[in-house]
ZADO-1210 file (C-alpha; in nm, 4 decimals, padded with zeros to 6 digits):
<atoms>
<atom x="00.0125" y="-00.5207" z="-04.9502" code="MET" pos="1"/>
<atom x="-00.0472" y="-00.3919" z="-04.5973" code="ILE" pos="2"/>
<atom x="00.2385" y="-00.4622" z="-04.3572" code="ALA" pos="3"/>
<atom x="00.1261" y="-00.6290" z="-04.0384" code="ARG" pos="4"/>
<atom x="00.2853" y="-00.5290" z="-03.7057" code="PRO" pos="5"/>
<atom x="00.5423" y="-00.7760" z="-03.5819" code="ARG" pos="6"/>
<atom x="00.4295" y="-00.9705" z="-03.2734" code="PRO" pos="7"/>
<atom x="00.5996" y="-00.8760" z="-02.9506" code="ALA" pos="8"/>
<atom x="00.9057" y="-01.0855" z="-02.8786" code="GLU" pos="9"/>
<atom x="00.8800" y="-01.3238" z="-02.5832" code="PRO" pos="10"/>
<atom x="01.0482" y="-01.1842" z="-02.2696" code="PRO" pos="11"/>
<atom x="01.4059" y="-01.3031" z="-02.2288" code="ARG" pos="12"/>
<atom x="01.4351" y="-01.2796" z="-01.8506" code="PHE" pos="13"/>
<atom x="01.2262" y="-01.4160" z="-01.5644" code="ALA" pos="14"/>
<atom x="01.1644" y="-01.0708" z="-01.4114" code="ALA" pos="15"/>
<atom x="01.0290" y="-00.9367" z="-01.7396" code="GLU" pos="16"/>
<atom x="00.8148" y="-01.2464" z="-01.7911" code="ARG" pos="17"/>
<atom x="00.6704" y="-01.2185" z="-01.4407" code="GLN" pos="18"/>
<atom x="00.5949" y="-00.8509" z="-01.4965" code="GLN" pos="19"/>
<atom x="00.3970" y="-00.9411" z="-01.8081" code="ARG" pos="20"/>
<atom x="00.2122" y="-01.2153" z="-01.6226" code="ILE" pos="21"/>
<atom x="00.1221" y="-00.9694" z="-01.3455" code="ALA" pos="22"/>
<atom x="-00.0035" y="-00.7232" z="-01.6079" code="GLN" pos="23"/>
<atom x="-00.2163" y="-00.9946" z="-01.7705" code="ALA" pos="24"/>
<atom x="-00.3657" y="-01.0760" z="-01.4314" code="LEU" pos="25"/>
<atom x="-00.4542" y="-00.7099" z="-01.3720" code="ARG" pos="26"/>
<atom x="-00.6242" y="-00.6938" z="-01.7116" code="GLU" pos="27"/>
<atom x="-00.7995" y="-01.0318" z="-01.7229" code="HIS" pos="28"/>
<atom x="-00.8165" y="-01.1546" z="-01.3630" code="GLY" pos="29"/>
<atom x="-00.6796" y="-01.5019" z="-01.4424" code="ARG" pos="30"/>
<atom x="-00.4129" y="-01.6762" z="-01.6529" code="VAL" pos="31"/>
<atom x="-00.3528" y="-02.0341" z="-01.7685" code="GLU" pos="32"/>
<atom x="-00.0194" y="-02.2136" z="-01.7547" code="VAL" pos="33"/>
<atom x="-00.0432" y="-02.3758" z="-02.0989" code="ALA" pos="34"/>
<atom x="-00.1370" y="-02.0501" z="-02.2706" code="GLN" pos="35"/>
<atom x="00.1465" y="-01.8568" z="-02.1042" code="LEU" pos="36"/>
<atom x="00.3992" y="-02.1274" z="-02.1890" code="ALA" pos="37"/>
<atom x="00.3031" y="-02.1099" z="-02.5568" code="ALA" pos="38"/>
<atom x="00.2965" y="-01.7297" z="-02.5617" code="GLU" pos="39"/>
<atom x="00.6360" y="-01.6893" z="-02.3948" code="TYR" pos="40"/>
<atom x="00.8004" y="-01.9918" z="-02.5604" code="ALA" pos="41"/>
<atom x="00.8995" y="-02.1542" z="-02.2311" code="VAL" pos="42"/>
<atom x="00.8100" y="-02.4783" z="-02.0575" code="SER" pos="43"/>
<atom x="00.5030" y="-02.5128" z="-01.8392" code="GLU" pos="44"/>
<atom x="00.7337" y="-02.5844" z="-01.5436" code="ASP" pos="45"/>
<atom x="00.8969" y="-02.2429" z="-01.5996" code="THR" pos="46"/>
<atom x="00.5561" y="-02.0735" z="-01.5926" code="VAL" pos="47"/>
<atom x="00.4597" y="-02.2606" z="-01.2766" code="ARG" pos="48"/>
<atom x="00.7830" y="-02.1404" z="-01.1156" code="ARG" pos="49"/>
<atom x="00.6966" y="-01.7822" z="-01.2171" code="ASP" pos="50"/>
<atom x="00.3512" y="-01.8190" z="-01.0638" code="LEU" pos="51"/>
<atom x="00.4975" y="-01.9565" z="-00.7401" code="ARG" pos="52"/>
<atom x="00.7242" y="-01.6532" z="-00.7136" code="GLN" pos="53"/>
<atom x="00.4339" y="-01.4155" z="-00.7829" code="LEU" pos="54"/>
<atom x="00.2263" y="-01.5976" z="-00.5216" code="ALA" pos="55"/>
<atom x="00.5093" y="-01.5590" z="-00.2685" code="ALA" pos="56"/>
<atom x="00.4937" y="-01.1833" z="-00.3311" code="ARG" pos="57"/>
<atom x="00.1188" y="-01.1823" z="-00.2615" code="GLY" pos="58"/>
<atom x="00.0201" y="-01.0949" z="-00.6200" code="LEU" pos="59"/>
<atom x="-00.1604" y="-01.4130" z="-00.7276" code="VAL" pos="60"/>
<atom x="-00.3392" y="-01.7170" z="-00.5951" code="GLN" pos="61"/>
<atom x="-00.2369" y="-02.0339" z="-00.7767" code="LYS" pos="62"/>
<atom x="-00.5144" y="-02.2555" z="-00.9112" code="THR" pos="63"/>
<atom x="-00.5193" y="-02.5843" z="-01.0973" code="HIS" pos="64"/>
<atom x="-00.3706" y="-02.5057" z="-01.4384" code="GLY" pos="65"/>
<atom x="-00.3153" y="-02.1366" z="-01.3757" code="GLY" pos="66"/>
<atom x="-00.3646" y="-01.8505" z="-01.1321" code="ALA" pos="67"/>
<atom x="-00.6096" y="-01.5758" z="-01.0404" code="VAL" pos="68"/>
<atom x="-00.5326" y="-01.2206" z="-00.9331" code="ALA" pos="69"/>
<atom x="-00.5120" y="-01.1676" z="-00.5579" code="LEU" pos="70"/>
<atom x="-00.6676" y="-00.8290" z="-00.4906" code="HIS" pos="71"/>
<atom x="-00.4990" y="-00.7644" z="-00.1573" code="ALA" pos="72"/>
<atom x="-00.6332" y="-00.4097" z="-00.1566" code="THR" pos="73"/>
<atom x="-00.9849" y="-00.5294" z="-00.0728" code="VAL" pos="74"/>
<atom x="-00.9019" y="-00.8030" z="00.1783" code="LEU" pos="75"/>
<atom x="-00.9953" y="-00.7490" z="00.5443" code="PRO" pos="76"/>
<atom x="-00.7091" y="-00.6382" z="00.7680" code="THR" pos="77"/>
<atom x="-00.6692" y="-00.9816" z="00.9286" code="ALA" pos="78"/>
<atom x="-00.6125" y="-01.1429" z="00.5872" code="GLN" pos="79"/>
<atom x="-00.3924" y="-00.8616" z="00.4500" code="ARG" pos="80"/>
<atom x="-00.1621" y="-00.8968" z="00.7501" code="ALA" pos="81"/>
<atom x="-00.0160" y="-01.2133" z="00.6008" code="GLY" pos="82"/>
<atom x="00.0525" y="-01.0685" z="00.2531" code="VAL" pos="83"/>
<atom x="00.4027" y="-00.9384" z="00.1725" code="LEU" pos="84"/>
<atom x="00.5014" y="-00.9152" z="00.5399" code="THR" pos="85"/>
<atom x="00.8724" y="-00.8769" z="00.4604" code="GLY" pos="86"/>
<atom x="00.8147" y="-00.5910" z="00.2181" code="ALA" pos="87"/>
<atom x="00.5802" y="-00.4128" z="00.4584" code="LYS" pos="88"/>
<atom x="00.8328" y="-00.4386" z="00.7384" code="ARG" pos="89"/>
<atom x="01.1062" y="-00.2915" z="00.5185" code="ALA" pos="90"/>
<atom x="00.8760" y="-00.0111" z="00.3998" code="ILE" pos="91"/>
<atom x="00.7860" y="00.0682" z="00.7604" code="ALA" pos="92"/>
<atom x="01.1508" y="00.0800" z="00.8699" code="LEU" pos="93"/>
<atom x="01.2287" y="00.3216" z="00.5859" code="ALA" pos="94"/>
<atom x="00.9325" y="00.5400" z="00.6801" code="GLY" pos="95"/>
<atom x="01.0382" y="00.5497" z="01.0450" code="ALA" pos="96"/>
<atom x="01.3673" y="00.7123" z="00.9429" code="GLN" pos="97"/>
<atom x="01.1764" y="01.0330" z="00.8633" code="HIS" pos="98"/>
<atom x="01.0486" y="01.0740" z="01.2220" code="VAL" pos="99"/>
<atom x="01.2241" y="01.3053" z="01.4685" code="GLN" pos="100"/>
<atom x="01.1832" y="01.3635" z="01.8404" code="ALA" pos="101"/>
<atom x="00.8863" y="01.5876" z="01.9314" code="ASN" pos="102"/>
<atom x="00.7086" y="01.5147" z="01.6016" code="ASP" pos="103"/>
<atom x="00.3319" y="01.4943" z="01.5863" code="THR" pos="104"/>
<atom x="00.2190" y="01.2159" z="01.3528" code="LEU" pos="105"/>
<atom x="-00.1068" y="01.1327" z="01.1832" code="PHE" pos="106"/>
<atom x="-00.0973" y="00.7537" z="01.1401" code="ILE" pos="107"/>
<atom x="-00.3518" y="00.5979" z="00.9082" code="ASP" pos="108"/>
<atom x="-00.5051" y="00.2531" z="00.9430" code="GLY" pos="109"/>
<atom x="-00.3678" y="-00.0533" z="00.7669" code="GLY" pos="110"/>
<atom x="-00.1098" y="-00.3262" z="00.8079" code="THR" pos="111"/>
<atom x="00.1848" y="-00.1281" z="00.6694" code="THR" pos="112"/>
<atom x="00.1230" y="00.1698" z="00.8979" code="THR" pos="113"/>
<atom x="00.0883" y="-00.0723" z="01.1877" code="LEU" pos="114"/>
<atom x="00.4340" y="-00.2040" z="01.0952" code="SER" pos="115"/>
<atom x="00.5538" y="00.1573" z="01.1099" code="LEU" pos="116"/>
<atom x="00.4284" y="00.1839" z="01.4671" code="VAL" pos="117"/>
<atom x="00.6127" y="-00.1330" z="01.5598" code="GLN" pos="118"/>
<atom x="00.9308" y="00.0207" z="01.4157" code="ALA" pos="119"/>
<atom x="00.8701" y="00.3354" z="01.6212" code="LEU" pos="120"/>
<atom x="00.8542" y="00.1250" z="01.9390" code="LYS" pos="121"/>
<atom x="01.2184" y="00.0180" z="01.9099" code="SER" pos="122"/>
<atom x="01.4575" y="00.1170" z="02.1877" code="ALA" pos="123"/>
<atom x="01.6394" y="00.3728" z="01.9730" code="ASP" pos="124"/>
<atom x="01.3270" y="00.5341" z="01.8228" code="ALA" pos="125"/>
<atom x="01.2896" y="00.9118" z="01.8687" code="PRO" pos="126"/>
<atom x="01.1007" y="01.0372" z="02.1760" code="ARG" pos="127"/>
<atom x="00.8780" y="01.2047" z="02.2705" code="PRO" pos="128"/>
<atom x="00.6118" y="01.1728" z="01.9995" code="LEU" pos="129"/>
<atom x="00.2440" y="01.2479" z="01.9567" code="THR" pos="130"/>
<atom x="00.0403" y="00.9968" z="01.7570" code="VAL" pos="131"/>
<atom x="-00.3054" y="01.0855" z="01.6258" code="ILE" pos="132"/>
<atom x="-00.4896" y="00.7919" z="01.4722" code="THR" pos="133"/>
<atom x="-00.8319" y="00.6489" z="01.3933" code="HIS" pos="134"/>
<atom x="-00.6932" y="00.2940" z="01.3873" code="SER" pos="135"/>
<atom x="-00.7709" y="00.0781" z="01.6902" code="LEU" pos="136"/>
<atom x="-00.4679" y="-00.1438" z="01.6240" code="ASP" pos="137"/>
<atom x="-00.2309" y="00.1532" z="01.6018" code="VAL" pos="138"/>
<atom x="-00.3757" y="00.2977" z="01.9216" code="ALA" pos="139"/>
<atom x="-00.3376" y="-00.0307" z="02.1107" code="LEU" pos="140"/>
<atom x="00.0201" y="-00.0668" z="01.9858" code="ALA" pos="141"/>
<atom x="00.1324" y="00.2661" z="02.1347" code="VAL" pos="142"/>
<atom x="-00.0963" y="00.2743" z="02.4387" code="SER" pos="143"/>
<atom x="00.1758" y="00.1349" z="02.6677" code="ASP" pos="144"/>
<atom x="00.4482" y="00.3753" z="02.5500" code="GLU" pos="145"/>
<atom x="00.4985" y="00.6395" z="02.8241" code="PRO" pos="146"/>
<atom x="00.6679" y="00.8903" z="02.5921" code="GLN" pos="147"/>
<atom x="00.4097" y="00.8687" z="02.3152" code="ILE" pos="148"/>
<atom x="00.1062" y="01.0903" z="02.3610" code="ARG" pos="149"/>
<atom x="-00.1897" y="00.9147" z="02.2000" code="LEU" pos="150"/>
<atom x="-00.4951" y="01.0855" z="02.0497" code="VAL" pos="151"/>
<atom x="-00.7558" y="00.8345" z="01.9313" code="LEU" pos="152"/>
<atom x="-01.0100" y="00.9698" z="01.6836" code="ALA" pos="153"/>
<atom x="-01.3068" y="00.7589" z="01.7917" code="GLY" pos="154"/>
<atom x="-01.6412" y="00.7403" z="01.6159" code="GLY" pos="155"/>
<atom x="-01.8327" y="00.4827" z="01.4151" code="ASP" pos="156"/>
<atom x="-01.6572" y="00.1455" z="01.3968" code="TRP" pos="157"/>
<atom x="-01.5632" y="00.0082" z="01.0527" code="LEU" pos="158"/>
<atom x="-01.4877" y="-00.3621" z="01.1146" code="PRO" pos="159"/>
<atom x="-01.2965" y="-00.4732" z="00.8013" code="ALA" pos="160"/>
<atom x="-01.0153" y="-00.2133" z="00.8214" code="PRO" pos="161"/>
<atom x="-01.0517" y="-00.1880" z="01.2026" code="ARG" pos="162"/>
<atom x="-01.0789" y="00.1912" z="01.2047" code="ILE" pos="163"/>
<atom x="-01.3137" y="00.4578" z="01.3379" code="PHE" pos="164"/>
<atom x="-01.4886" y="00.6871" z="01.0903" code="VAL" pos="165"/>
<atom x="-01.7750" y="00.9368" z="01.0859" code="GLY" pos="166"/>
<atom x="-01.8173" y="01.2944" z="01.2057" code="GLU" pos="167"/>
<atom x="-01.6645" y="01.2442" z="01.5507" code="ALA" pos="168"/>
<atom x="-01.3466" y="01.0847" z="01.4137" code="ALA" pos="169"/>
<atom x="-01.3246" y="01.3433" z="01.1378" code="LEU" pos="170"/>
<atom x="-01.3631" y="01.6315" z="01.3853" code="ALA" pos="171"/>
<atom x="-01.0778" y="01.4980" z="01.6003" code="THR" pos="172"/>
<atom x="-00.8404" y="01.4729" z="01.3046" code="VAL" pos="173"/>
<atom x="-00.9410" y="01.8175" z="01.1752" code="ARG" pos="174"/>
<atom x="-00.8769" y="01.9716" z="01.5169" code="ALA" pos="175"/>
<atom x="-00.5078" y="01.8774" z="01.5004" code="HIS" pos="176"/>
<atom x="-00.2023" y="01.9516" z="01.2897" code="ARG" pos="177"/>
<atom x="00.0869" y="01.7117" z="01.2308" code="ALA" pos="178"/>
<atom x="00.4456" y="01.7237" z="01.1152" code="ASP" pos="179"/>
<atom x="00.3914" y="01.4089" z="00.9069" code="ILE" pos="180"/>
<atom x="00.0854" y="01.2198" z="00.7875" code="ALA" pos="181"/>
<atom x="00.1729" y="00.8551" z="00.7310" code="PHE" pos="182"/>
<atom x="-00.0886" y="00.7265" z="00.4909" code="LEU" pos="183"/>
<atom x="-00.1662" y="00.3727" z="00.3876" code="GLY" pos="184"/>
<atom x="-00.2753" y="00.3193" z="00.0284" code="ALA" pos="185"/>
<atom x="-00.5860" y="00.1310" z="-00.0726" code="CYS" pos="186"/>
<atom x="-00.4871" y="00.2224" z="-00.4292" code="ALA" pos="187"/>
<atom x="-00.2428" y="00.4530" z="-00.6072" code="LEU" pos="188"/>
<atom x="-00.2874" y="00.5368" z="-00.9770" code="HIS" pos="189"/>
<atom x="-00.1114" y="00.7698" z="-01.2249" code="PRO" pos="190"/>
<atom x="-00.4288" y="00.9676" z="-01.3008" code="ARG" pos="191"/>
<atom x="-00.6674" y="00.8901" z="-01.0137" code="ALA" pos="192"/>
<atom x="-00.4006" y="00.9475" z="-00.7464" code="GLY" pos="193"/>
<atom x="-00.4545" y="00.8129" z="-00.3940" code="LEU" pos="194"/>
<atom x="-00.7978" y="00.6538" z="-00.3525" code="THR" pos="195"/>
<atom x="-00.9839" y="00.4471" z="-00.0913" code="ALA" pos="196"/>
<atom x="-01.2560" y="00.1818" z="-00.0955" code="HIS" pos="197"/>
<atom x="-01.4844" y="00.3501" z="00.1584" code="ASP" pos="198"/>
<atom x="-01.6004" y="00.7124" z="00.1364" code="ALA" pos="199"/>
<atom x="-01.5782" y="00.7649" z="00.5131" code="GLN" pos="200"/>
<atom x="-01.2286" y="00.6184" z="00.5223" code="GLU" pos="201"/>
<atom x="-01.1322" y="00.8487" z="00.2347" code="ALA" pos="202"/>
<atom x="-01.2609" y="01.1506" z="00.4306" code="ALA" pos="203"/>
<atom x="-01.0310" y="01.0701" z="00.7247" code="ILE" pos="204"/>
<atom x="-00.7336" y="01.0244" z="00.4939" code="LYS" pos="205"/>
<atom x="-00.8175" y="01.3540" z="00.3235" code="ARG" pos="206"/>
<atom x="-00.8299" y="01.5342" z="00.6593" code="ALA" pos="207"/>
<atom x="-00.4845" y="01.3953" z="00.7423" code="MET" pos="208"/>
<atom x="-00.3511" y="01.5204" z="00.4078" code="VAL" pos="209"/>
<atom x="-00.4911" y="01.8683" z="00.4720" code="GLU" pos="210"/>
<atom x="-00.3608" y="01.8885" z="00.8293" code="GLY" pos="211"/>
<atom x="-00.0020" y="01.7699" z="00.7819" code="ALA" pos="212"/>
<atom x="00.3134" y="01.9542" z="00.6841" code="ALA" pos="213"/>
<atom x="00.4427" y="01.6425" z="00.5037" code="ARG" pos="214"/>
<atom x="00.2429" y="01.3600" z="00.3460" code="ARG" pos="215"/>
<atom x="00.4176" y="01.0217" z="00.3205" code="ILE" pos="216"/>
<atom x="00.2458" y="00.7201" z="00.1642" code="VAL" pos="217"/>
<atom x="00.3632" y="00.3728" z="00.2689" code="LEU" pos="218"/>
<atom x="00.2594" y="00.1155" z="00.0105" code="THR" pos="219"/>
<atom x="00.3641" y="-00.2138" z="-00.1410" code="ASP" pos="220"/>
<atom x="00.3530" y="-00.2895" z="-00.5128" code="ALA" pos="221"/>
<atom x="00.0093" y="-00.4563" z="-00.4994" code="THR" pos="222"/>
<atom x="-00.1561" y="-00.1150" z="-00.4517" code="LYS" pos="223"/>
<atom x="00.0128" y="00.0523" z="-00.7506" code="LEU" pos="224"/>
<atom x="-00.1695" y="00.1215" z="-01.0775" code="ASP" pos="225"/>
<atom x="-00.4983" y="00.0408" z="-00.9027" code="VAL" pos="226"/>
<atom x="-00.8078" y="00.2600" z="-00.8550" code="VAL" pos="227"/>
<atom x="-01.0571" y="00.2563" z="-00.5662" code="ALA" pos="228"/>
<atom x="-01.3889" y="00.4472" z="-00.5833" code="PRO" pos="229"/>
<atom x="-01.3311" y="00.7278" z="-00.3295" code="SER" pos="230"/>
<atom x="-01.0839" y="01.0098" z="-00.4003" code="ALA" pos="231"/>
<atom x="-00.8266" y="01.1090" z="-00.1371" code="VAL" pos="232"/>
<atom x="-00.5452" y="01.3130" z="-00.2947" code="ALA" pos="233"/>
<atom x="-00.3634" y="01.3762" z="-00.6196" code="SER" pos="234"/>
<atom x="-00.0066" y="01.2531" z="-00.6576" code="LEU" pos="235"/>
<atom x="00.1080" y="01.6161" z="-00.6574" code="GLN" pos="236"/>
<atom x="-00.0224" y="01.6585" z="-00.3011" code="GLU" pos="237"/>
<atom x="00.2083" y="01.3828" z="-00.1741" code="LEU" pos="238"/>
<atom x="00.5646" y="01.4533" z="-00.0598" code="ASP" pos="239"/>
<atom x="00.7000" y="01.0997" z="-00.0635" code="LEU" pos="240"/>
<atom x="00.5997" y="00.7449" z="-00.1496" code="VAL" pos="241"/>
<atom x="00.7923" y="00.4624" z="00.0203" code="VAL" pos="242"/>
<atom x="00.7445" y="00.1370" z="-00.1676" code="SER" pos="243"/>
<atom x="00.9048" y="-00.1823" z="-00.2933" code="ASP" pos="244"/>
<atom x="00.8443" y="-00.0663" z="-00.6527" code="ALA" pos="245"/>
<atom x="00.8938" y="00.2586" z="-00.8429" code="GLN" pos="246"/>
<atom x="00.7242" y="00.2536" z="-01.1831" code="PRO" pos="247"/>
<atom x="00.8101" y="00.5379" z="-01.4206" code="ALA" pos="248"/>
<atom x="00.4707" y="00.7058" z="-01.3844" code="TRP" pos="249"/>
<atom x="00.5158" y="00.7297" z="-01.0069" code="LEU" pos="250"/>
<atom x="00.8720" y="00.8657" z="-01.0246" code="ARG" pos="251"/>
<atom x="00.7540" y="01.1318" z="-01.2700" code="ALA" pos="252"/>
<atom x="00.4880" y="01.2618" z="-01.0288" code="ALA" pos="253"/>
<atom x="00.6304" y="01.2347" z="-00.6775" code="VAL" pos="254"/>
<atom x="00.9511" y="01.1597" z="-00.4907" code="LYS" pos="255"/>
<atom x="00.9838" y="00.7841" z="-00.4419" code="VAL" pos="256"/>
<atom x="01.1967" y="00.6010" z="-00.1894" code="GLU" pos="257"/>
<atom x="01.2341" y="00.2398" z="-00.2945" code="ARG" pos="258"/>
<atom x="01.3280" y="-00.0172" z="-00.0325" code="ILE" pos="259"/>
</atoms>
C-alpha cells in the first residue's frame, strides 16, 4: 500500500493564514471566501476579516464572495499613491537616514522615492545636497529648496510613471556620479533581481546603478517575489533594501533594513 502525503495542517494564527491567502492570490489571481473557510477550518467571517486586513495593506481588492489580487506594481502613479501610504512613509524615513550633507543622490521615479524627497525636505535634513532625477514629481518637490542643487534628466515623457526617458535622459544620468542611488522597485525577485515594466525606464534605473557608489532600493512588500519584463540589476549589485518585509530569500542575497 502506497502511503499518501498528509495534507498540510490549517494555519493556527491569523498572520500565517493571511500569508497563505496572499500566496494563493499571487498564484491564482483570485480567492473565494467559502473555499478558504473550508480549507483553513475557520468561519467565513474570519476569512472576510483576513481579506479586509489584506485590503488595508493594499494587497487585494475585495469582491462579492472573495477577493482578487491588486497588482499595485502596474498601477499608474496617481493610483499607486494611495496604496500603503503609511508603509511608504516609514520606508522613506528610514532611507533618509542614510543621507549626509554634501551627498549627490540619484533619485528614481515612484511614490516611495517621492516620499523620500518629502522626508529630505524636513527642517533637520542634511544640507547641501545634489539631486539628479528623471522624475517630474521629484524635481518639482525639491525645486524650491535653495540648498538642493537639482539636475533634471529631461527627455521623452512617460505619462503613467510621470518620468522622462530616452537618450537625452539617459545621457544626463550617465554624465553624473552619485554617492547613493535611491531606486524604486517595480518588482524584486529572488532569481530575476530588480526588474521594471518599461525597457526605457529600466535603462535609466540601470544607469543609476552603474553610476552610484551605493545602491539602495526602497520598496514595500507588494513588489517582492514579483517579476517585470525588463532587467535592471541582480540582487548582488544592491547594497541595501529598505522594506516593510524581509523574506528569507531576500535576507540571503542582500542586506535588508526592515521598518
